[in-house]
N, C-alpha and C positions, 0 to 999 in steps of 0.2 A: 039274512042269516046273521045275528050276534056273536060278538067275540063268548059271549055267556055261555050262548047256545051251544056250541061247540065245542068245551069246556064242558059240558054237563055232560058229555060221554066216559070225560074221565075220572079215575080214583072211585069207582061204584062198589068196588069188591074189598072186600078185608082178608089177608094171610096170615097163617102161624109161619113164622121162623124159627127153625131150633137151632140149635147150634150142638153138633156134637162135643163129645168129649172121648178120647179113647182108653179103655179100659182093654186088662188081659181077656175078655170076652168077643172086642171087634168094640167098636163105637156105639155108645148110646148117648140119648138126649140129655141133653145139660137143663134137667130144669124142665118146667112147662112151656118154652118157649116164650118168643117173641110174639105179641099183637103186631100187624103194620096196616094202615088204612088207608085207604085213599090211593089206591093201585087199582089197575086193571088187566083182568085173566082170559085170555084167550087156550081153550084147551084143541089145539089143532096141533098135529104133527107137524115137524118143519126139520129138515136136516141141517146137523150144526158144526161144531167144533167144542166137543171137551177142553176143558184146561190143558190136557197134554198136546191137544192141534193133532184128533183123532179123531173122523168125520162121524158121525151116533145120530138118530133120531130125538128128537126135542118130543113130547107129548103136550105141553104147555109151554105158555108163555106169559111171563108176570112183569110187566112194564108198575117199577118202584120209581119214587123220586127218585132223581139223579142225586149218586153220593150217601146212597143209605146203609149204615154199614154190613160190610160181608169178608167173611173169606171163604174162601173154595177151599182151603189148606184145611179147614176143618168138618167139612164134610157136609155142610149143612142140608140140611130137610127142609121144605116147603109142606103147608100142609095145606090144600086149596078151596076154596069155598063149595066145592062138592064132595070135600072129607079125604079128600083122595091125597096121603103124602109120601110123597117119592125129595128125588135126592137133586140139588143143584148142578148141572154139569156144566153152565157156562153165563157168563158175565156180557153184554154188550151194549155199545151205547146206543139208547134209540133217535130215531131221525125223524123230525119231525115234518119235515121239509119245508112246501112253505108253511103250513100251517102254523096258527098261533095257539102250540100246544106247549106245556112246558117242559124243562129241560128236563130226561127220564131214562135209567139205565134198563134195559129187559134180560129179565134170569129166566135163564132157559131150564128148563125143568123135565127130569127124567120120564 
């Protein structure tokens, strides 16, 4: 199998990142969001640690290009290809192991 074939599974989805702004009525989306293409989404349950270190369940994981700008202090949400919008719990570094995949981060979604 060529490297091109392996990379074909990476980056087949698009998500929308919503940065939140604080208002007197709680966090509200800041505009229409930012579309991010070239990501891979897996809607599976996984035990993760949130930004405070507490264990919680992530119901989706989004592999994004390494260094995609996001700030967990803004309590961002992501709209998945399925149409579901949930907040980002934590970010981890993706480890492709011996596979020739590009560097990526994993956003763990509530």
